ROMAR-633091 format. One record per residue (C-alpha): x, y, z; residue in three letters. Coordinates in Angstrom, 1 decimal. Example, Ala and Ser with C-alpha at 12.3 -4.5 7.8 and 13.67 -1.06 7.14 Angstrom:
<marnus>
+--------+--------+--------+---------+
!      u !      v !      w ! residuo !
+--------+--------+--------+---------+
!   12.3 !   -4.5 !    7.8 !     Ala !
!   13.7 !   -1.1 !    7.1 !     Ser !
+--------+--------+--------+---------+
</marnus>
This chain:
<marnus>
+--------+--------+--------+---------+
!      u !      v !      w ! residuo !
+--------+--------+--------+---------+
!  -15.9 !    9.0 !   -5.6 !     Unk !
!  -13.3 !    6.4 !   -6.4 !     Unk !
!   -9.8 !    6.4 !   -5.2 !     Unk !
!   -7.1 !    5.7 !   -7.1 !     Unk !
!   -3.2 !    5.1 !   -6.6 !     Unk !
!   -0.3 !    6.1 !   -9.2 !     Unk !
!    2.8 !    5.4 !   -9.0 !     Unk !
!    5.3 !    8.1 !  -10.3 !     Unk !
!    9.1 !    7.6 !  -11.9 !     Unk !
!   11.4 !    9.3 !  -13.5 !     Unk !
!   14.9 !    8.9 !  -14.1 !     Unk !
!   16.1 !   11.0 !  -17.1 !     Unk !
!   16.0 !   15.3 !  -17.6 !     Unk !
!   15.5 !   16.6 !  -14.0 !     Unk !
!   14.2 !   13.3 !  -12.6 !     Unk !
!   12.6 !   15.5 !   -9.0 !     Unk !
!   11.3 !   18.1 !  -11.1 !     Unk !
!    9.7 !   15.2 !  -13.6 !     Unk !
!    7.7 !   13.5 !  -10.8 !     Unk !
!    7.1 !   17.1 !   -9.0 !     Unk !
!    5.5 !   18.6 !  -12.1 !     Unk !
!    3.5 !   15.2 !  -12.5 !     Unk !
!    1.9 !   15.4 !   -9.3 !     Unk !
!    0.9 !   19.4 !  -10.3 !     Unk !
!   -0.5 !   18.0 !  -13.3 !     Unk !
!   -2.6 !   14.9 !  -11.7 !     Unk !
!   -4.1 !   17.2 !   -9.3 !     Unk !
!   -5.0 !   19.7 !  -11.9 !     Unk !
!   -6.9 !   16.8 !  -14.1 !     Unk !
!  -10.7 !   17.3 !  -13.9 !     Unk !
!  -12.7 !   15.4 !  -12.0 !     Unk !
!   -9.9 !   14.1 !   -9.9 !     Unk !
!   -8.5 !   15.4 !   -6.8 !     Unk !
!   -5.0 !   15.2 !   -5.1 !     Unk !
!   -5.7 !   13.6 !   -1.5 !     Unk !
!   -2.2 !   12.6 !   -0.8 !     Unk !
!    1.1 !   12.1 !   -1.9 !     Unk !
!    4.4 !   10.5 !   -0.9 !     Unk !
!    7.8 !   11.8 !   -0.3 !     Unk !
!   10.3 !   11.5 !   -3.3 !     Unk !
!   12.6 !    8.5 !   -3.2 !     Unk !
!   15.8 !    7.6 !   -5.0 !     Unk !
!   15.9 !    3.5 !   -6.1 !     Unk !
!   18.5 !    1.9 !   -7.7 !     Unk !
!   16.9 !    0.9 !  -12.0 !     Unk !
!   14.7 !   -2.5 !  -12.0 !     Unk !
!   15.1 !   -4.7 !  -14.6 !     Unk !
!   18.7 !   -5.1 !  -15.3 !     Unk !
!   19.4 !   -2.6 !  -17.6 !     Unk !
!   22.4 !    0.1 !  -16.6 !     Unk !
!   20.8 !    3.3 !  -16.1 !     Unk !
!   20.7 !    6.4 !  -13.9 !     Unk !
!   18.9 !    6.1 !  -10.4 !     Unk !
!   15.0 !    6.3 !  -10.5 !     Unk !
!   13.5 !    8.8 !   -8.4 !     Unk !
!    9.8 !    7.5 !   -7.4 !     Unk !
!    6.4 !    8.5 !   -5.7 !     Unk !
!    3.0 !    7.5 !   -5.2 !     Unk !
!   -0.2 !    9.9 !   -5.7 !     Unk !
!   -3.6 !    8.8 !   -3.7 !     Unk !
!   -6.3 !   10.5 !   -6.0 !     Unk !
!   -9.9 !   10.6 !   -5.8 !     Unk !
!  -11.6 !   10.7 !   -9.1 !     Unk !
!  -15.0 !   10.4 !  -10.8 !     Unk !
!  -12.6 !    9.1 !  -13.9 !     Unk !
!  -13.5 !    6.1 !  -15.2 !     Unk !
!  -10.3 !    3.2 !  -14.7 !     Unk !
!   -9.8 !    3.8 !  -18.3 !     Unk !
!  -10.1 !    7.2 !  -18.7 !     Unk !
!   -8.0 !    8.0 !  -16.2 !     Unk !
!   -5.1 !    5.3 !  -17.7 !     Unk !
!   -5.7 !    7.6 !  -21.3 !     Unk !
!   -5.0 !   10.8 !  -18.8 !     Unk !
!   -2.2 !    9.0 !  -17.3 !     Unk !
!   -0.3 !    8.0 !  -20.9 !     Unk !
!   -1.3 !   11.9 !  -22.1 !     Unk !
!    0.4 !   13.4 !  -19.1 !     Unk !
!    3.8 !   11.0 !  -19.8 !     Unk !
!    3.4 !   11.8 !  -23.4 !     Unk !
!    3.3 !   15.6 !  -23.3 !     Unk !
!    6.6 !   15.4 !  -20.7 !     Unk !
!    8.1 !   14.0 !  -23.8 !     Unk !
!    8.0 !   10.0 !  -23.0 !     Unk !
!    8.0 !    8.0 !  -26.1 !     Unk !
!    7.4 !    4.6 !  -25.8 !     Unk !
!    9.9 !    3.0 !  -27.8 !     Unk !
!   13.1 !    0.9 !  -27.0 !     Unk !
!   13.9 !   -1.8 !  -24.0 !     Unk !
!   11.2 !   -2.8 !  -21.2 !     Unk !
!   12.2 !   -1.1 !  -18.2 !     Unk !
!   14.3 !    0.8 !  -19.8 !     Unk !
!   15.3 !    4.8 !  -19.1 !     Unk !
!   12.3 !    7.3 !  -19.0 !     Unk !
!   11.6 !   10.7 !  -18.5 !     Unk !
!    8.2 !    9.9 !  -16.8 !     Unk !
!    6.5 !    6.9 !  -16.0 !     Unk !
!    2.9 !    7.1 !  -14.5 !     Unk !
!    1.6 !    3.3 !  -13.5 !     Unk !
!   -1.9 !    3.2 !  -12.4 !     Unk !
!   -1.2 !    0.6 !   -9.1 !     Unk !
!   -5.0 !    0.8 !   -7.7 !     Unk !
!   -8.5 !    1.9 !   -8.7 !     Unk !
!  -10.7 !    1.2 !   -6.0 !     Unk !
!  -11.2 !   -2.1 !   -5.0 !     Unk !
!  -11.7 !   -3.0 !   -8.8 !     Unk !
!  -10.3 !   -5.6 !  -10.3 !     Unk !
!   -9.9 !   -6.0 !  -14.0 !     Unk !
!   -7.4 !   -7.8 !  -16.3 !     Unk !
!   -7.7 !   -6.7 !  -20.3 !     Unk !
!   -4.9 !   -6.0 !  -23.0 !     Unk !
!   -5.0 !   -2.1 !  -22.1 !     Unk !
!   -5.3 !   -2.3 !  -18.5 !     Unk !
!   -4.7 !   -4.7 !  -15.3 !     Unk !
!   -6.0 !   -3.5 !  -12.0 !     Unk !
!   -4.1 !   -3.6 !   -9.5 !     Unk !
!   -0.7 !   -3.3 !  -11.5 !     Unk !
!    0.4 !   -7.0 !  -11.7 !     Unk !
!    3.7 !   -6.2 !   -9.9 !     Unk !
!    3.1 !   -3.8 !   -7.7 !     Unk !
!    3.4 !   -6.4 !   -4.8 !     Unk !
!    7.0 !   -7.3 !   -5.9 !     Unk !
!    8.4 !   -3.8 !   -6.1 !     Unk !
!    9.8 !   -2.0 !   -2.9 !     Unk !
!   10.0 !    1.3 !   -5.1 !     Unk !
!    6.4 !    1.4 !   -5.1 !     Unk !
!    5.5 !   -0.3 !   -1.7 !     Unk !
!    7.6 !    1.8 !    0.6 !     Unk !
!    6.1 !    5.1 !   -0.7 !     Unk !
!    2.3 !    3.3 !   -1.1 !     Unk !
!    3.1 !    2.2 !    2.3 !     Unk !
!    3.9 !    6.0 !    3.7 !     Unk !
!    0.5 !    7.1 !    2.7 !     Unk !
!   -1.6 !    4.0 !    3.1 !     Unk !
!   -0.4 !    1.5 !    4.8 !     Unk !
!   -3.4 !   -0.4 !    5.6 !     Unk !
!   -4.8 !   -0.4 !    2.7 !     Unk !
!   -5.8 !   -4.1 !    1.0 !     Unk !
!   -4.4 !   -4.5 !   -2.6 !     Unk !
!   -7.2 !   -6.8 !   -3.7 !     Unk !
!   -6.1 !  -10.5 !   -4.0 !     Unk !
!   -2.5 !   -9.9 !   -2.6 !     Unk !
!   -3.2 !   -8.7 !    1.0 !     Unk !
!   -2.4 !   -5.2 !    3.0 !     Unk !
!    0.4 !   -3.2 !    2.0 !     Unk !
!    2.0 !   -3.3 !    4.9 !     Unk !
!    2.7 !   -7.0 !    5.2 !     Unk !
!    3.4 !   -6.8 !    1.0 !     Unk !
!    6.4 !   -4.6 !    2.2 !     Unk !
!    7.4 !   -6.7 !    5.1 !     Unk !
!    7.3 !   -9.6 !    2.2 !     Unk !
!    9.3 !   -7.7 !   -0.6 !     Unk !
!   13.4 !   -7.3 !   -1.1 !     Unk !
!   15.3 !   -4.3 !   -1.5 !     Unk !
!   13.3 !   -2.1 !    1.0 !     Unk !
!   16.6 !   -0.5 !    2.1 !     Unk !
!   17.5 !    0.6 !   -1.5 !     Unk !
!   14.9 !    3.0 !   -1.4 !     Unk !
!   15.7 !    5.9 !    0.1 !     Unk !
!   13.7 !    9.0 !    1.0 !     Unk !
!   15.2 !   12.3 !   -0.5 !     Unk !
!   12.9 !   14.5 !    0.8 !     Unk !
!   10.7 !   15.1 !    3.9 !     Unk !
+--------+--------+--------+---------+
</marnus>
């Protein structure tokens, strides 16, 4: 089964609980198994909009879903959590689930880009990803630990759980 990595984030409505619930829902997805998860991390908001800090994590899944099926499931989980995709990009959100990687596949369509196009630029993704998969190769970008060493803002990604 392919391995997929999911970035999770929330900064509204008890964000730690939102992320923990989403991890449970990911583990319960049909044809999918939660293999590993990072700790929860508190991170400053990204994108220049004044808003509360985020809680972020990364999950590793084994799944027999296609990348598009998995993406549809992630969007459904967000919707059921109360997320509505209206308002400013990079604004506050109740739940954000990003398909970061799907095996070693590369896709670039309107509906889905894999690897996530900004994964290599974001400490709030790379820190929890490195916790569970530091040797992982990101297609077209390099190894996670090397990407993490080159990104700014690592010190602002603070673990809040063990």
